[in-house]
C-alpha positions in Angstrom: 130.8 197.5 71.3 128.4 195.2 70.1 129.6 191.6 68.9 127.9 189.7 66.2 125.4 187.8 69.1 127.9 185.2 70.4 128.4 185.1 74.0 131.4 185.5 75.7 131.6 183.0 78.5 134.0 184.0 81.5 136.3 180.4 82.3 135.8 179.6 85.8 138.2 177.8 88.1 138.1 176.5 91.8 138.3 178.7 94.8 138.4 177.8 98.5 134.5 177.8 98.5 134.0 176.2 95.3 132.5 177.5 92.2 128.8 178.3 90.8 129.6 178.2 87.1 131.2 174.8 85.5 132.0 176.9 81.9 135.2 175.7 80.7 136.1 175.2 84.5 139.7 174.6 85.6 139.4 171.9 88.5 143.2 171.8 88.0 144.2 173.6 91.7 141.5 171.2 93.5 142.7 167.9 92.0 146.4 168.9 92.5 145.7 169.2 96.0 146.9 166.8 98.8 143.8 165.7 99.2 143.9 163.9 95.7 147.6 162.9 96.7 147.7 159.2 97.3 144.3 158.4 94.9 145.2 156.7 91.5 145.7 159.3 88.7 144.7 158.8 84.9 147.3 157.3 82.8 148.4 158.1 79.4 148.3 154.7 77.3 147.8 153.7 73.8 144.6 152.6 73.0 144.8 148.3 72.7 141.4 146.6 71.8 142.2 142.9 71.8 138.9 140.7 70.0 137.8 137.7 72.1 137.3 134.9 69.5 133.7 134.5 68.1 133.7 131.2 69.9 133.9 131.9 73.2 131.9 135.0 72.9 128.4 134.9 74.4 128.9 131.9 76.8 128.9 131.3 80.6 132.0 129.4 81.8 131.5 126.9 84.2 134.8 127.6 86.3 135.9 130.7 88.7 136.3 134.2 87.4 139.7 133.8 89.4 141.6 132.9 86.1 139.9 134.2 83.0 142.5 133.0 80.8 140.0 132.5 77.8 139.9 136.3 77.7 142.7 138.6 75.9 144.4 141.7 77.9 142.0 144.9 76.7 139.3 142.9 75.4 136.1 144.0 77.6 134.5 147.2 77.7 132.3 146.9 80.7 131.9 144.9 83.5 128.9 144.6 85.9 128.1 142.4 89.0 127.4 141.3 92.1 129.8 139.2 93.7 128.1 136.7 96.3 127.6 137.7 99.9 127.6 133.8 101.3 130.9 132.6 99.7 131.1 129.7 102.2 128.0 128.1 100.6 129.4 128.4 96.9 133.1 127.4 98.0 132.2 125.0 101.0 134.2 127.0 103.2 133.6 129.4 106.3 136.1 132.6 104.9 137.1 134.9 107.2 136.5 138.9 106.0 140.4 139.0 104.9 140.4 135.7 102.9 137.0 137.1 101.4 138.5 140.1 100.5 141.3 138.1 99.0 139.4 136.2 96.8 137.5 138.8 95.1 140.8 140.4 95.0 141.9 138.1 92.5 138.8 138.5 90.3 139.2 142.3 90.5 142.6 141.9 89.4 141.8 139.7 86.3 138.8 142.5 85.6 141.6 144.9 85.4 143.4 143.0 83.0 141.1 142.3 80.4 139.2 145.9 80.6 140.6 147.7 77.5 141.5 151.4 78.5 138.8 153.4 80.0 136.8 150.3 80.4 134.3 150.6 83.5 133.6 147.9 85.9 130.5 148.2 88.0 129.8 146.5 91.4 126.5 146.2 92.9 126.7 145.2 96.7 124.9 145.4 99.8 126.2 145.9 103.2 125.8 143.3 106.1 124.6 142.6 109.6 124.0 144.7 112.3 126.4 143.9 115.5 128.5 145.2 114.0 127.3 146.7 110.7 129.7 145.3 108.0 130.3 148.0 105.3 131.3 145.5 102.2 131.3 148.4 100.1 134.2 150.5 101.5 136.4 147.4 101.5 135.6 146.6 98.1 136.5 150.5 97.1 139.6 150.0 98.8 140.9 147.1 97.1 139.7 148.7 93.5 141.9 151.5 94.3 145.0 149.5 95.4 144.5 147.8 92.1 145.0 150.9 90.1 141.2 151.6 89.2 140.1 155.1 89.3 136.9 155.6 91.1 133.9 157.3 88.9 131.2 157.5 91.5 128.7 155.7 93.4 124.9 155.3 93.0 122.4 154.6 95.5 119.9 151.9 94.2 116.6 152.8 95.9 114.5 149.2 96.4 111.6 151.5 97.7 108.5 149.5 98.3 109.9 146.0 96.6 112.0 145.6 99.6 110.3 142.6 102.0 109.1 144.7 105.4 111.6 144.0 108.0 110.3 143.7 111.3 113.9 144.1 113.0 113.5 147.3 114.7 115.8 146.6 117.3 114.2 148.8 120.2 110.8 149.3 119.7 110.0 153.0 120.2 112.8 153.6 122.1 116.6 155.1 122.2 117.8 151.9 123.5 118.8 150.3 120.5 116.9 150.9 117.7 118.0 149.2 114.2 118.3 150.9 110.8 116.3 149.2 108.3 117.9 149.0 104.8 116.2 149.8 101.8 119.2 150.5 99.4 122.3 148.7 98.1 125.3 150.2 96.2 127.1 150.3 92.5 130.0 151.1 92.6 131.6 152.5 89.6 135.4 152.5 88.3 137.3 152.8 85.2 140.7 151.6 83.9 144.0 153.8 83.2 141.3 156.7 82.1 138.1 158.1 82.7 137.2 158.6 79.0 137.4 156.2 75.9 139.6 157.3 73.2 137.8 155.3 70.6 134.3 156.9 71.2 133.9 158.6 67.6 133.7 155.0 66.3 131.0 153.6 67.8 127.2 153.8 67.7 125.6 155.2 70.8 121.9 153.7 71.7 121.1 155.7 75.2 118.0 158.0 74.6 117.7 161.5 76.0 115.0 160.9 78.6 117.5 157.6 79.6 120.7 159.9 79.7 118.9 162.1 82.2 117.7 159.7 84.3 121.0 157.0 84.2 123.4 159.9 85.3 121.4 160.7 88.6 123.7 159.3 91.5 120.5 157.6 92.9 118.5 155.1 91.1 114.9 154.1 91.9 113.6 150.9 90.6 112.1 147.1 92.0 114.3 144.6 93.1 113.5 141.1 91.1 112.0 138.4 93.5 114.2 135.1 94.1 111.1 133.0 93.5 110.8 134.4 89.7 114.5 133.9 88.5 115.0 130.6 90.9 118.5 132.3 92.3 118.6 133.1 96.1 120.1 136.8 94.7 119.5 138.2 91.7 119.8 142.0 90.4 117.0 143.4 88.0 118.0 143.4 84.3 117.2 147.2 84.8 120.5 147.3 86.5 122.9 145.9 84.1 121.0 147.7 81.0 121.4 151.1 82.6 124.8 150.8 82.9 125.0 149.0 79.4 123.5 152.0 78.1 125.6 154.6 80.2 129.0 153.0 79.4 129.1 151.0 76.5 128.4 151.4 72.9 126.6 148.9 70.5 128.1 145.5 70.2 130.6 145.9 72.6 131.5 143.1 75.5 130.0 142.7 79.0 131.5 140.7 81.4 129.8 139.4 84.6 132.3 137.3 86.6 129.2 136.0 89.0 127.0 135.3 86.1 124.0 133.7 88.6 120.9 133.7 87.0 122.3 135.0 83.7 120.4 138.7 84.4 123.9 140.5 82.7 123.9 138.5 79.7 120.0 138.9 79.6 120.7 142.9 79.7 123.2 142.2 76.9 121.3 140.7 74.4 118.2 143.3 74.8 121.4 146.0 74.1 122.5 144.2 71.2 125.9 143.6 73.0 127.9 140.7 73.5 128.7 138.8 77.2 130.6 136.9 78.1 130.3 134.9 82.2 131.5 133.0 84.6 129.7 131.0 87.3 131.2 127.6 89.3 127.8 126.2 90.1 126.5 123.8 87.5 122.9 124.5 88.3 123.1 128.1 88.0 124.7 128.0 84.7 122.0 125.5 83.2 119.5 128.1 84.7 121.6 130.9 83.2 121.7 129.2 79.5 117.7 128.4 79.8 117.2 131.9 80.6 119.2 133.2 77.6 117.7 131.0 75.2 114.4 131.8 76.0 114.5 135.5 76.1 116.4 135.3 73.0 113.8 133.5 71.1 111.7 136.5 72.4 113.4 138.7 71.5 114.3 137.7 68.0 110.7 136.6 67.3 109.0 140.4 68.5 107.2 138.9 70.6 109.2 140.5 73.6 108.5 144.1 72.1 104.7 143.1 72.3 104.8 142.0 75.9 106.7 145.2 77.0 104.0 147.3 75.4 100.9 145.9 76.2 
């Protein structure tokens, strides 16, 4: 018997060897398996969103983000940051790995408090050392899961040709002790309570089709930002927070960077018509961030930035 032209697609479900189709896919047997037993689960909570006072928006606070008491609970839509690697320099202490993790965990706990239900947290991190290798990204993942964050995935940022050529080969042309040379960093992505945002229908998306297709890939390729250009020892390029803002927020929402540094995340927020709040303990970097934000804002609103980007 012929139908009216509508194709009836058969639902799929998880099997021992996976399933090639994903139409109305029932994955509950997989996620209810023992493999997922100890991991944080989505929570059914009422969506709550508290407003940050206008006078506190679009500001960089010169203080530690271990306490962000300026921000109400459930008031931030996205956190994007790259934590300091050399904490001893900023805090005048030589912290052990455990002390470093405890410091970051205090910040992540505050991030959890201020994010709205379904809000996202994105952490850019590079691993360190070789003797032995220090997999910082795994320690951060463990701590975020302990705090109750849901992990959404991770992006491999391939910095490619922009990485400074390393000559740390280890044993040259010998299996004695060859050394890997990192050309990538990680962007770890988490959610609070739930994977989706319940107020999505009330907000305006700004991401283009081509951006969505590119930004949803698990490997991103764009150049690193030269420290000499930004006048900060470890800046991430504006492209990094720009992609995350476009992918995970709606227009006029609030971005948080608890380690603001040179202000790259704030610049990306202005570029995408979002608000920002930042924290930075070094007065020198607060002044640098504010200066760069001011210069960018003037270019943005004058229309000169558009002309420069389209030359």
